[in-house]
C-alpha positions in Angstrom: 135.3 92.6 154.5 133.9 91.0 157.7 136.3 92.4 160.3 138.5 95.6 160.1 141.1 96.9 162.5 142.2 100.5 162.6 145.5 101.2 164.4 146.2 104.7 165.6 147.6 104.6 169.1 147.8 108.3 169.8 147.7 111.3 169.9 144.4 113.3 170.6 144.7 115.5 167.5 145.7 112.7 165.2 142.7 110.6 166.3 140.4 113.6 165.7 141.9 114.1 162.2 141.5 110.5 161.3 138.0 110.1 162.8 136.2 110.5 159.4 137.6 107.1 158.3 135.3 105.3 160.8 132.1 106.5 159.1 133.6 106.0 155.6 134.5 102.4 156.5 131.0 101.8 157.8 129.4 103.1 154.7 131.7 101.0 152.5 131.2 97.8 154.5 128.0 98.3 156.6 128.0 94.7 158.0 131.7 94.6 159.0 132.9 94.5 162.5 135.1 97.7 162.9 137.6 97.9 165.7 140.2 100.5 166.7 143.5 99.8 168.6 144.5 102.8 170.8 146.4 103.6 173.9 144.3 104.0 177.1 144.7 107.7 177.5 143.0 108.3 174.1 140.3 105.5 174.2 137.6 107.8 175.5 137.7 109.7 172.2 136.4 106.5 170.5 134.3 104.7 173.1 131.0 106.5 172.1 131.5 106.4 168.3 128.3 104.8 166.9 130.1 103.3 163.9 132.8 101.5 166.0 132.0 98.0 167.3 134.9 97.8 169.7 137.8 99.9 171.1 140.8 97.7 171.9 143.3 99.2 174.4 147.0 98.7 173.9 148.8 99.6 177.2 152.0 100.7 175.4 153.3 102.9 178.3 152.9 99.9 180.7 154.9 97.8 178.2 157.6 100.5 178.0 157.8 100.5 181.8 158.2 96.8 181.9 161.0 97.1 179.3 162.8 99.7 181.4 162.5 97.5 184.5 163.8 94.5 182.5 160.8 92.5 183.4 161.0 90.7 180.0 158.9 87.7 181.0 155.9 89.8 182.1 156.3 92.0 179.0 156.3 88.9 176.7 153.1 87.6 178.3 151.4 91.0 177.9 152.3 91.2 174.2 151.2 87.6 173.6 147.9 88.1 175.3 147.1 91.1 173.1 148.2 89.1 170.0 145.9 86.3 170.9 143.0 88.7 171.4 143.6 90.3 168.1 144.0 87.1 166.2 140.7 85.8 167.7 138.9 88.5 165.9 140.0 87.2 162.5 140.6 90.5 160.9 140.4 90.7 157.1 141.9 94.2 156.9 144.1 96.2 159.3 145.1 99.8 158.6 148.1 101.3 160.3 147.5 105.1 160.3 150.6 105.9 162.4 153.2 104.4 160.1 155.8 103.8 162.8 157.6 100.6 163.8 155.5 100.2 167.0 152.2 100.6 165.2 153.4 98.4 162.3 154.3 95.6 164.6 150.9 95.7 166.2 149.3 95.7 162.8 151.3 92.7 161.9 150.6 90.9 165.2 146.9 91.3 164.4 147.2 88.5 161.9 145.1 90.5 159.4 145.3 89.0 155.9 145.5 92.5 154.3 147.6 95.1 156.1 147.7 98.7 154.7 150.3 101.1 156.1 149.9 104.9 155.7 153.4 106.4 155.1 155.0 103.4 156.8 158.6 103.9 157.8 161.1 102.7 160.4 160.9 99.3 158.8 157.2 98.9 159.4 156.7 99.0 155.6 158.1 95.5 155.4 155.3 94.3 157.7 152.5 95.6 155.4 151.0 93.9 152.4 150.5 97.4 150.9 152.0 100.8 151.7 150.3 104.1 150.7 152.0 107.5 150.7 150.7 110.4 152.9 149.2 112.2 150.0 146.5 114.9 149.5 146.6 118.7 149.9 148.9 119.4 152.8 147.1 122.7 153.5 143.8 120.9 154.2 143.0 119.6 157.7 143.2 115.8 157.8 144.1 115.6 154.1 146.3 112.5 154.4 143.3 110.5 155.8 141.0 111.8 153.0 143.7 110.7 150.5 143.9 107.3 152.2 140.1 106.9 152.0 140.2 107.7 148.3 142.9 105.2 147.6 140.9 102.5 149.5 137.8 103.3 147.5 135.8 104.6 150.5 133.0 107.1 150.1 134.4 110.6 150.8 131.4 112.9 149.9 130.7 113.5 153.7 134.2 113.2 155.1 134.0 115.1 158.4 135.7 114.8 161.7 133.6 113.6 164.7 134.0 113.4 168.4 131.4 111.7 170.6 130.6 111.8 174.3 127.9 110.6 176.6 125.1 111.9 178.9 127.4 112.2 181.8 129.7 114.6 180.0 126.6 116.6 178.8 125.5 116.9 182.4 128.9 118.0 183.5 129.0 120.8 180.9 125.5 122.0 181.8 126.3 122.0 185.5 129.4 124.0 184.8 127.5 126.6 182.7 125.0 127.0 185.6 127.6 127.1 188.3 129.9 129.6 186.7 127.1 131.6 185.2 128.2 131.1 181.6 124.7 131.2 180.1 125.5 134.4 178.4 128.3 132.8 176.4 131.9 131.7 176.9 135.1 131.3 175.0 137.4 128.3 175.5 141.2 128.9 175.7 143.4 125.9 175.1 147.0 127.2 175.7 148.8 123.9 176.5 150.4 121.2 174.5 153.4 118.9 174.6 156.2 121.1 173.2 157.1 124.6 174.5 157.8 125.9 170.9 154.0 125.3 170.1 152.9 127.5 173.1 151.7 131.1 172.9 153.1 133.0 175.9 151.3 132.9 179.2 151.1 136.7 179.5 149.5 136.9 176.1 146.7 134.6 177.3 146.2 136.6 180.5 145.9 139.9 178.5 143.6 138.2 175.9 141.0 137.3 178.6 139.7 140.8 179.4 139.8 141.7 175.7 137.6 138.8 174.8 135.2 139.7 177.6 135.1 143.4 176.6 134.8 142.8 172.8 132.3 140.0 172.7 130.8 139.6 176.2 132.2 136.0 176.4 133.7 134.6 179.6 137.1 132.9 178.9 137.3 129.3 180.2 140.8 127.8 180.5 141.2 124.1 179.7 144.2 121.8 180.1 145.4 118.6 181.6 146.7 117.8 185.2 150.2 118.6 184.1 149.2 122.1 183.1 147.7 123.2 186.5 150.7 125.4 187.5 150.7 127.2 184.2 147.0 127.6 184.3 147.2 129.1 187.7 149.8 131.6 186.6 147.6 132.7 183.7 144.5 132.9 185.9 146.4 134.9 188.5 147.6 137.4 185.9 144.2 137.6 184.3 142.6 138.2 187.8 138.9 137.7 187.6 138.5 137.7 183.8 138.5 133.9 183.3 137.4 130.6 184.7 140.3 128.2 185.2 139.4 124.5 184.7 142.9 123.3 184.0 143.2 119.7 185.2 139.6 119.5 186.4 138.0 117.8 183.4 138.3 114.4 181.7 139.1 114.4 178.0 135.4 113.9 177.1 134.2 116.4 179.7 136.5 119.0 178.0 135.0 117.9 174.7 131.5 118.7 175.9 132.6 122.1 177.2 134.1 122.9 173.8 131.0 121.7 172.0 128.9 124.3 173.8 131.4 127.2 173.5 130.7 130.3 171.4 134.4 130.6 170.5 137.6 128.6 170.9 141.2 129.9 170.8 143.9 127.3 170.9 147.4 126.4 170.0 148.2 123.3 167.9 146.7 120.9 170.4 144.1 118.1 170.3 141.5 120.1 172.2 141.8 122.9 169.6 141.2 120.6 166.7 138.0 119.3 168.5 136.6 122.8 168.1 136.6 122.4 164.3 135.1 118.9 164.6 132.2 120.3 166.7 131.7 123.3 164.5 132.6 125.7 167.3 133.9 129.0 165.9 137.7 128.5 166.2 140.9 130.3 166.0 144.1 128.3 166.0 147.6 129.7 166.7 150.4 127.9 164.8 154.1 128.5 164.8 156.7 125.7 165.0 154.2 123.4 163.3 151.7 124.0 160.6 149.5 120.9 160.2 147.0 122.8 158.1 145.9 126.2 156.9 142.6 125.2 155.3 140.2 124.3 158.1 137.3 123.6 155.6 135.1 125.9 157.7 134.3 129.6 157.3 134.1 130.0 161.0 137.6 128.5 161.7 140.8 130.3 161.0 144.6 129.7 161.5 147.0 132.4 162.4 150.5 131.5 161.2 153.4 133.8 160.4 156.1 131.6 158.7 159.7 132.6 159.1 162.7 131.2 157.2 163.1 128.6 159.9 159.4 127.6 159.8 158.2 125.0 160.5 160.9 123.8 162.8 158.7 121.2 164.4 160.9 119.4 167.0 164.1 121.3 166.2 163.7 125.0 167.1 166.8 127.2 166.2 165.7 130.4 167.9 167.2 129.7 171.3 163.9 129.8 173.1 162.6 133.0 171.7 159.9 131.3 169.6 159.7 134.2 167.2 156.9 132.7 165.1 154.6 132.6 168.1 155.7 136.0 169.3 154.7 137.4 166.0 151.0 136.7 166.8 149.7 139.6 168.8 146.7 140.0 171.1 145.3 142.6 168.7 145.5 140.2 165.8 143.8 137.5 167.8 140.9 139.7 168.8 140.4 141.1 165.3 140.5 137.6 163.7 138.1 136.3 166.4 135.8 139.2 165.4 135.9 137.9 161.8 135.3 134.3 162.9 132.3 135.3 165.0 130.9 137.6 162.2 130.9 140.6 164.6 131.3 144.1 163.2 133.5 146.5 165.1 
C-alpha cells in the first residue's frame, strides 16, 4: 500500500475510539502515505498525530446548508473539487469507519482501488469492495476497531487510543493551572453532550463539586462547548465557589491538554470523557441511555451504569423525561467510585 485514506467524519468520541488504527496502519505499512477525511470541527483531534501525513477536511455542514438553500450548482462544484483532490492522491486503500451512506459515498468518490466498509449500511455496502461486520467484544472500549484491525492483518499488540496536541495547548493548560491555583490538583467535570438522556442532572454536578474538594482536595474544573455556557453557569452558580467554570472558554485541543494534566475526570458519555482514558487520567464515566463499553482496559478508569429493562434506549427514551437510569447514579456512589479509581482509602 502506497496511499491509504481513513474516513471517519465525526464525532469526537468515535474518532478517539478509532485512533489506534493510525499507528497500526503505520506499523503495517511504514512507507505509506496515510490520510484521514474528517469534518472541520473534529480536525484538530488529528492534526498533530505523528503517524498521519495529512488531514483532509470535508465541509459537510456547509454542503448541507447549500442543499437546504437549493444552491445546487455551488454544491456540485464543492463536491467535485473534493473528489478531484482525493483522486489526485491515488489511494490504494480507503477504509470507511462510519458505515453510513454519506461516508460511503465519500469513500467511493476517493477512487480508491480497495474500499473497506466497517458495518456499512444505508446502501453504502454496495459502494465498497469489501464489507466487514462490527465485531469484537461489545464490552471493551473501541472493540469494533480492534476487530477491524485484526481482520485487516494489522498489528494489535499495542492498540491504544491517542490524542495529540501542540505547544500552544500545553502553554494554555499551564497558564490556567497557575492562574486558578490548581497546582495542588484538580478534577475535570464533563457534564455535557448532544442528547439530554445522556446527561446527569445539573444539581448533582453542583453537589458533587464540594464533595470532591472535601474528599480528595481536588478543585473541580468544568469543561464544555460554547452551546453549554448557560448550563455551565447554572451549575457554577449552584456550586458557589467550589468549582472553576471553563465552559465555552477552551478549544477542543486546549480542553484535551487540561484533561491530560488532571488528577481525576468525571464525565458522561461524551468525547471529552473518552479522552481521559486515552490520556491515562483516572476516569469515571456515567452511562445511562447508552452503554458503548464497560471494560475500559484500565484499572484507573471505571464505568457507572445501572441498566433498566428499557436500557439502553439510545435515541428513543421511553421514560417521559425522567431518565431513571441516570437518576439511579447517586453522588455518594460517584464519590466512592472515585475513591477506588484514585486508590484513596477512606
